[in-house]
N, C-alpha and C positions, 0 to 999 in steps of 0.2 A: 158194719158188715152184715151180710145176709148169711144165715145158716139155712141151707136148703136151696142153693142156687139152682140146681136142676129142677127142683119143684117149682121155684119161682118162674123159670123159663117155661115149664109145662103148664103153668097157671092152674095148678091143682090146689093152691092155698096152703100147702104144707111147708111153710117157711117162716122164719122169724127174723126180726131186725134186732140186733144186739148192740147195746151201747154201754160203755164202761168208762169210769174215771179212775185212773191210776195215779197215785201221788208217791213219788220216790220209791217206785216198785211195789207199792201196796195198794190193794183195791180200796176205793173210797165209796163208790156206788156203782150199781149195775141195773140195767133195765133190759128185759126181754119182752118183745111185743110180737104177737102173732096176729097181724091185721085182719087176715081173712076170717079168723075165729073170734076176734075181739078180745083175746087174752092179753093181759099185761101183768108182768111180775116185776117187782122192783125191790131193791135192798140198799141200805146204807151201812157203812162200817159202824159197828156197835149197836145196830138196830136189827129188827126182825126183817125177814123177807116177807113181802106182802103180795098176795095175788088179788088183783081187783077182779071180782066176779060180778055177775048179774045180781047176786044176792048181797053184794057188799064186799068189803075187804076181808080177806082171810089170811091170818098169820101162818107162815109155813115154817117147818123145821126139818132138819135132817134126821135120819135114823141113826141110832147108836151103832148098829152093825154087829155088835158083839153076839156071837152065837147064831148068826143068820147066814144063809147062803148068799153068795154074791148075786147082784142083779146086773145083767148085761143089756145094753141098748144097742140095737142094730138099725140098719137103714135099708129100705127097699131099693133105693137108688145106688147104694154102694155095697151090694152083696159081695161076699168074699168067701170062697170055699175054705180058706184057712180058718176063718172064724167058725164056720160051721163044723169043721173038723175038731177044732179046739173045744167047742161046746159039747 
């Protein structure tokens, strides 16, 4: 599937192609590719998430989140006054 269908239609390059393998309800591998930017991130169960960059592969990790303020991601194409009011 595409994430950013409206962006794909607008041809602005702000979309990703997402691929996942699920086995018995559990994720096995995942790939996110942003072709217009040349970004590729992939991960396998039990392994690290890797971002393939121009400088070579970079291992990714999530934040612990303890004691930090939440991070919220939004979309220019799907603006919502309710989200703005919440924030």
